[in-house]
C-alpha positions in Angstrom: 0.0 0.0 0.0 1.3 3.5 -0.7 2.8 5.5 2.2 1.2 8.7 3.0 3.8 11.5 2.5 2.2 15.2 2.1 4.8 16.3 -0.4 4.3 13.2 -2.7 0.5 13.8 -2.6 0.5 17.3 -3.3 3.0 16.4 -6.2 0.2 13.9 -7.5 -2.5 16.3 -6.9 -0.5 18.6 -9.2 0.0 16.1 -12.0 -4.0 15.4 -11.8 -4.9 19.1 -12.0 -2.5 19.4 -15.2 -4.6 16.4 -16.5 -7.5 18.7 -16.0 -6.0 21.6 -17.5 -5.4 19.4 -20.5 -8.9 18.4 -20.8 -9.9 22.2 -20.6 -7.7 23.5 -23.2 -9.0 20.7 -25.7 -12.7 22.1 -25.1 -13.7 19.4 -22.6 -14.7 19.6 -18.7 -11.9 20.1 -16.6 -11.8 16.6 -14.9 -8.2 15.1 -14.4 -6.8 11.7 -12.8 -3.5 9.8 -12.1 -3.2 6.4 -10.8 -0.3 5.6 -8.6 1.3 2.7 -7.2 3.9 3.2 -4.6 5.3 6.6 -5.7 4.9 5.8 -9.3 2.3 7.1 -11.7 1.0 4.3 -13.5 -2.0 5.7 -15.4 -3.3 9.3 -16.1 -6.3 10.7 -17.9 -8.5 13.6 -18.6 -11.9 14.1 -19.6 -12.6 13.4 -23.3 -15.8 12.4 -23.5 -17.4 15.8 -24.9 -14.6 16.0 -27.5 -13.7 12.4 -28.5 -17.3 11.6 -28.7 -17.2 8.2 -26.3 -19.3 8.9 -23.1 -17.2 6.5 -21.1 -14.1 8.6 -21.9 -14.2 10.2 -18.4 -10.7 11.0 -16.6 -11.0 8.3 -14.0 -11.8 5.4 -16.5 -9.1 6.4 -19.2 -6.4 6.6 -16.0 -7.6 3.1 -14.8 -7.3 1.7 -18.3 -4.2 2.9 -18.9 -2.8 1.6 -15.3 -4.1 -1.8 -15.9 -2.5 -2.1 -19.3 0.8 -0.9 -18.0 0.8 -3.0 -15.2 -0.7 -5.7 -16.8 -3.3 -6.6 -14.3 -7.0 -5.7 -13.5 -6.3 -5.3 -9.8 -5.6 -2.1 -8.5 -6.0 -2.8 -5.2 -2.4 -1.6 -4.4 -3.1 1.6 -6.0 -4.6 5.2 -5.0 -6.0 7.3 -7.4 -5.9 11.0 -7.5 -8.4 12.9 -9.2 -9.5 16.7 -9.4 -12.3 18.9 -11.1 -10.9 22.3 -11.6 -14.1 24.3 -11.2 -12.1 27.9 -10.7 -9.0 28.2 -12.4 -8.2 31.2 -10.3 -8.5 28.9 -6.9 -5.3 27.5 -5.5 -7.2 24.4 -4.2 -9.5 22.7 -6.6 -12.0 20.5 -5.7 -10.0 17.2 -5.1 -9.7 13.7 -3.3 -7.8 10.5 -3.6 -9.6 6.9 -3.6 -8.0 3.7 -2.8 -8.9 0.8 -4.8 -9.2 -1.8 -2.0 
């Protein structure tokens, strides 16, 4: 199980935020997500469901799909997902949270 380290958690949230900014820049809703195993990012994604046209292309699903492919398994119980919804780009802290897969 990943260890709690505030510096790492802040870095991971910033990476998820970068994904949300990519979504916004491409004309989609500003959602971003990353999946972390230990201290390594194994999946990332940003919302594409409005721009690509696949209603399942949510940031979280894309990050999980990439993580499963990268790790070669479907069980992500040893991973953590960090995801954000950037409501106001002038805000220092977007709505955010992490989710454990176990």
